[in-house]
C-alpha positions in Angstrom: 0.0 0.0 0.0 1.3 3.4 -1.0 1.6 5.9 1.9 -0.6 9.0 1.7 1.2 12.1 0.3 2.4 14.5 2.9 1.0 18.0 2.8 3.4 20.9 3.2 2.3 24.4 4.0 4.1 27.5 2.9 3.6 31.1 1.7 2.9 31.6 -2.0 5.4 33.3 -4.2 4.9 35.0 -7.6 5.8 31.9 -9.6 2.9 30.1 -7.8 0.3 32.4 -9.3 -0.6 30.1 -12.2 -1.2 27.1 -10.0 -3.2 29.2 -7.5 -5.3 30.6 -10.3 -6.0 27.1 -11.8 -7.1 25.7 -8.5 -9.2 28.7 -7.6 -11.0 28.7 -11.0 -11.6 24.9 -10.9 -13.1 25.0 -7.4 -15.1 28.1 -8.2 -16.7 26.5 -11.3 -17.6 23.4 -9.2 -18.8 24.9 -6.0 -19.4 28.7 -6.2 -20.9 29.5 -9.6 -23.8 27.0 -9.7 -26.8 28.9 -8.6 -25.2 32.3 -9.2 -26.2 34.7 -12.0 -24.4 34.0 -15.2 -23.1 37.5 -15.4 -21.2 36.9 -12.1 -18.8 34.3 -13.6 -16.6 36.4 -16.0 -15.5 39.1 -13.4 -15.1 36.5 -10.6 -12.9 34.2 -12.8 -11.0 37.2 -14.2 -9.8 38.0 -10.7 -8.2 34.5 -10.5 -5.9 34.9 -13.5 -2.2 34.3 -12.9 -1.2 37.9 -13.6 -3.8 39.3 -11.2 -2.7 36.9 -8.4 1.0 37.6 -9.1 0.4 41.3 -8.7 -1.4 40.7 -5.4 1.5 38.6 -4.1 4.0 41.3 -5.1 1.8 43.9 -3.5 2.1 42.0 -0.2 -1.2 40.1 0.0 -0.5 36.8 1.7 -1.4 33.5 -0.1 -0.9 30.5 2.2 -0.6 27.3 0.3 -1.1 23.6 0.9 1.1 21.6 -1.5 1.8 17.9 -2.1 5.3 16.5 -2.0 5.5 16.9 -5.8 4.7 20.6 -5.5 1.1 20.6 -6.7 -1.0 23.2 -5.0 -4.1 21.6 -3.4 -5.2 24.5 -1.1 -5.0 28.2 -0.8 -6.1 30.8 1.8 -5.5 34.4 0.8 -5.7 37.4 3.2 -5.9 41.1 2.4 -4.9 43.7 4.9 -4.2 41.0 7.5 -8.0 40.9 8.2 -10.1 40.0 5.1 -10.0 36.4 3.8 -10.7 36.8 0.1 -9.8 33.4 -1.4 -10.1 30.1 0.3 -10.1 26.9 -1.8 -9.2 23.3 -1.3 -9.1 20.9 -4.3 -12.3 18.8 -4.3 -10.3 15.6 -4.2 -8.6 16.7 -1.0 -11.8 17.7 1.0 -12.0 15.9 4.3 -8.2 15.7 4.9 -8.0 18.7 7.3 -6.4 21.0 4.8 -8.9 23.8 5.2 -8.5 23.8 9.0 -4.7 23.8 8.7 -4.8 26.6 6.1 -7.1 28.7 8.2 -5.1 28.2 11.4 -1.9 29.2 9.6 -3.5 32.3 8.0 -5.1 33.3 11.3 -1.8 32.9 13.2 0.1 34.8 10.5 -2.3 37.8 10.7 -2.3 37.8 14.5 1.5 37.8 14.6 2.0 40.3 11.9 -0.7 42.8 12.8 -2.3 41.8 16.0 -5.6 41.2 14.1 -8.6 40.2 16.2 -11.4 40.9 13.7 -11.7 39.0 10.5 -14.1 39.3 7.6 -15.0 37.4 4.5 -17.8 37.1 1.9 -18.9 33.5 1.7 -20.5 31.6 -1.1 -23.6 29.7 0.0 -21.8 26.4 -0.2 -19.0 27.5 2.1 -21.0 29.0 4.9 -21.0 25.8 7.0 -17.2 25.6 6.8 -16.8 29.2 8.0 -19.4 28.6 10.8 -17.3 25.7 11.9 -14.3 28.1 12.1 -16.2 30.4 14.3 -17.4 33.0 11.8 -20.9 34.4 12.1 -23.1 36.1 9.5 -22.6 39.8 9.8 -25.5 40.9 7.7 -28.0 39.7 5.1 -27.1 38.1 1.8 -25.9 40.7 -0.6 -25.2 41.0 -4.3 -21.9 42.4 -5.2 -21.6 44.8 -8.2 -20.7 41.8 -10.3 -24.0 40.1 -9.4 -22.3 37.5 -7.2 -24.5 36.8 -4.2 -22.5 36.4 -0.9 -23.0 36.1 2.8 -20.9 38.6 4.7 -19.3 37.0 7.7 -17.1 38.1 10.7 -15.0 36.5 13.3 -14.2 38.5 16.5 -11.5 37.0 18.7 -11.1 38.0 22.4 
């Protein structure tokens, strides 16, 4: 029997942008876009292009990655301003392996160490709300449609 691959966690670098974008677009098409207005897809997916992600990394936004031994990216958690989680994806084949929890804990710890952050926000897709509730986030308002038409649930986590 072949041993399970080991997952390594690290910060993303500009050369990782293509792999991050591919993962984000694949998971978005599978889990986020169904049930959303058709017009929401192009602007959402455009923000996941490699050059956009590369610029965000260079500008200092933090992309925490979960990678297999062979270097494949299977999870990403991206934080803006050390307080707003704006991308959080785990490859569908790797759901249930604790990757989401590890990524969130690393991202949270990094923001707290870097900026002393105690208040976190995000805009969740309907499918991801249970994951964020499990992490301690609570809805912070009603569902809202962003200017792209994407419907999201604003959520917040306040730590003591």
